[in-house]
C-alpha positions in Angstrom: 78.9 102.8 78.8 78.6 101.2 81.7 78.1 103.2 84.9 80.4 102.9 87.6 83.5 101.3 85.5 85.2 104.5 83.9 87.7 107.0 85.7 86.1 110.3 86.5 86.4 112.5 82.8 87.0 116.2 83.8 89.1 119.4 83.3 92.8 119.2 83.8 95.6 122.2 82.9 98.5 120.4 81.1 102.1 122.5 81.9 105.2 122.5 80.3 107.4 124.3 82.1 110.4 124.3 80.0 108.6 126.7 77.3 106.3 128.3 80.0 103.0 126.8 78.3 99.6 125.8 79.5 96.5 124.6 78.2 93.3 123.4 79.5 91.5 120.7 78.3 89.7 117.5 79.6 91.0 114.0 80.7 91.0 111.1 83.4 94.6 112.4 84.5 94.7 113.5 88.1 96.7 115.4 90.2 97.2 116.5 94.0 98.3 120.3 92.3 96.3 122.9 91.4 96.4 126.0 89.6 94.2 129.1 89.3 93.4 129.6 85.7 92.3 132.2 83.1 88.9 132.5 84.0 89.3 132.3 87.9 88.6 128.6 88.6 91.1 126.1 90.4 92.2 122.8 88.3 94.4 120.3 88.7 98.2 120.8 87.0 100.0 118.2 85.3 103.6 119.1 84.3 104.8 117.5 81.5 108.1 117.4 80.2 107.5 118.1 76.5 104.1 119.6 74.5 103.6 121.3 71.3 105.5 124.2 72.2 108.8 122.5 73.0 109.0 119.7 70.5 112.1 120.4 68.1 109.5 119.1 65.6 106.5 121.5 66.4 109.0 124.5 66.9 111.1 123.8 63.9 114.6 123.5 65.9 114.7 120.1 65.0 118.7 119.1 64.4 119.8 117.4 61.1 121.9 114.3 61.9 125.4 114.2 59.5 124.9 110.8 58.9 127.8 110.9 56.2 130.0 112.2 58.9 129.4 109.8 61.0 130.1 107.1 58.7 133.2 108.5 57.9 134.2 109.1 61.8 133.6 105.5 62.0 135.4 104.4 59.1 138.5 106.9 60.3 138.7 105.4 63.9 138.1 101.4 63.0 139.5 101.2 59.2 137.7 99.9 56.5 136.6 96.3 56.7 135.0 95.4 53.0 138.3 94.1 51.7 138.7 91.2 54.7 136.9 88.4 53.5 138.7 88.3 50.0 141.9 88.1 52.1 141.1 84.6 53.8 
């Protein structure tokens, strides 16, 4: 690596406030806010909206979309348009 062109790479805490989950990792991201970690050291903290603790894919709470019901609702609302081309 060339010296002087890369951002500093150091320990950072990423915190998901919605799930009350935080993890310590290394990153080039920085923050003015800090947090005291479990080991007694102070690290910069970055708040994220979604992490593996709150994302539906990882938690198993993903919603299944009812595509058939949506199509039927569309057809009820706007009617069938498939036979329209034959009437011309």
